[in-house]
C-alpha positions in Angstrom: -94.0 -105.8 19.0 -92.3 -102.5 18.1 -89.2 -103.6 20.0 -88.7 -106.5 17.5 -88.9 -104.2 14.4 -85.3 -103.0 14.9 -84.1 -106.6 15.2 -86.0 -107.5 12.0 -84.6 -104.4 10.1 -81.1 -105.3 11.3 -81.4 -108.9 10.2 -82.7 -107.9 6.8 -79.8 -105.4 6.4 -77.3 -108.0 7.5 -78.6 -110.5 5.0 -78.6 -107.9 2.3 -75.1 -106.8 2.9 -73.9 -110.5 3.1 -75.6 -111.4 -0.2 -74.2 -108.3 -1.9 -70.7 -109.1 -0.8 -71.2 -112.7 -1.9 -72.3 -111.8 -5.4 -70.5 -108.5 -5.9 -67.5 -110.1 -7.5 -69.7 -111.9 -10.1 -71.4 -108.6 -10.9 -68.5 -106.1 -10.9 -65.4 -108.3 -11.3 -63.4 -108.6 -14.6 -64.5 -111.4 -16.9 -61.6 -111.9 -19.3 -60.6 -115.6 -19.1 -57.4 -116.6 -20.9 -55.0 -119.5 -21.1 -52.4 -117.8 -18.9 -54.9 -117.2 -16.1 -56.1 -120.9 -16.3 -52.5 -122.2 -16.0 -51.2 -123.7 -12.7 -49.8 -121.1 -10.4 -46.2 -121.6 -9.1 -46.2 -125.3 -8.8 -45.9 -126.2 -12.5 -48.1 -129.2 -12.2 -51.6 -129.6 -13.6 -53.9 -128.9 -10.7 -56.5 -131.4 -11.9 -54.0 -134.4 -12.2 -53.8 -137.0 -9.5 -50.8 -137.1 -7.3 -47.9 -139.2 -8.6 -47.5 -141.2 -5.4 -48.2 -141.4 -1.7 -47.7 -138.2 0.2 -45.6 -138.3 3.4 -47.7 -137.6 6.5 -44.8 -136.1 8.5 -45.9 -132.6 7.8 -49.5 -133.3 8.8 -48.4 -135.0 12.0 -46.2 -132.0 12.9 -49.0 -129.6 12.2 -51.4 -131.6 14.4 -48.9 -131.8 17.2 -48.4 -128.0 16.9 -52.1 -127.4 17.2 -52.5 -129.8 20.1 -49.6 -128.4 22.1 -50.5 -124.8 21.2 -54.0 -125.2 22.5 -52.8 -126.9 25.7 -50.2 -124.1 26.3 -52.9 -121.4 25.9 -53.9 -122.4 29.4 -50.7 -120.9 30.7 -51.8 -117.3 30.0 -54.8 -117.2 32.4 -52.8 -119.0 35.0 -50.0 -116.4 34.7 -52.5 -113.7 35.3 -54.0 -115.3 38.4 -50.8 -117.0 39.7 -50.6 -114.9 42.9 -54.3 -115.4 43.7 -54.2 -119.2 43.1 -51.2 -119.6 45.5 -49.5 -122.9 46.0 -52.5 -124.9 44.9 -52.4 -123.2 41.5 -48.7 -123.7 41.2 -49.0 -127.5 41.9 -51.9 -127.9 39.5 -50.0 -126.1 36.7 -46.9 -128.1 37.4 -49.0 -131.3 37.1 -50.5 -130.0 33.8 -47.1 -129.1 32.4 -45.8 -132.5 33.4 -48.6 -134.1 31.3 -47.8 -131.8 28.4 -44.0 -132.5 28.6 -44.8 -136.3 28.8 -46.9 -136.0 25.7 -44.2 -134.1 23.9 -41.6 -136.7 25.0 -43.8 -139.5 23.8 -44.3 -137.9 20.3 -40.5 -137.3 20.1 -39.7 -140.9 21.1 -42.2 -142.2 18.5 -40.4 -140.2 15.8 -43.3 -137.9 15.0 -40.9 -134.9 14.9 -38.3 -136.5 12.5 -38.3 -135.6 8.8 -36.6 -138.1 6.6 
């Protein structure tokens, strides 16, 4: 049971440090609210107001495509490290994988997902 004592102490210490960091700003931070600090920052629009109209989704689509292709292309790094060990089989498999990625990119391009009007 003595082996678990260090784990219990570590857990309590971790919880204590986490709670201290969570509430330290409320305890030690400056508390001088003013109209200037409550004003919108940079945009000049009231942050509570509803949007004036529909927002274009082109930026979101481009961001999602970036995430998808970035995650897919992360698989190139381990393959590059093991390329010699994988031999021709690894080269063919990576070629097939890249063919699928390029086909997806071409489809997104053809559908107009990368165009900003």
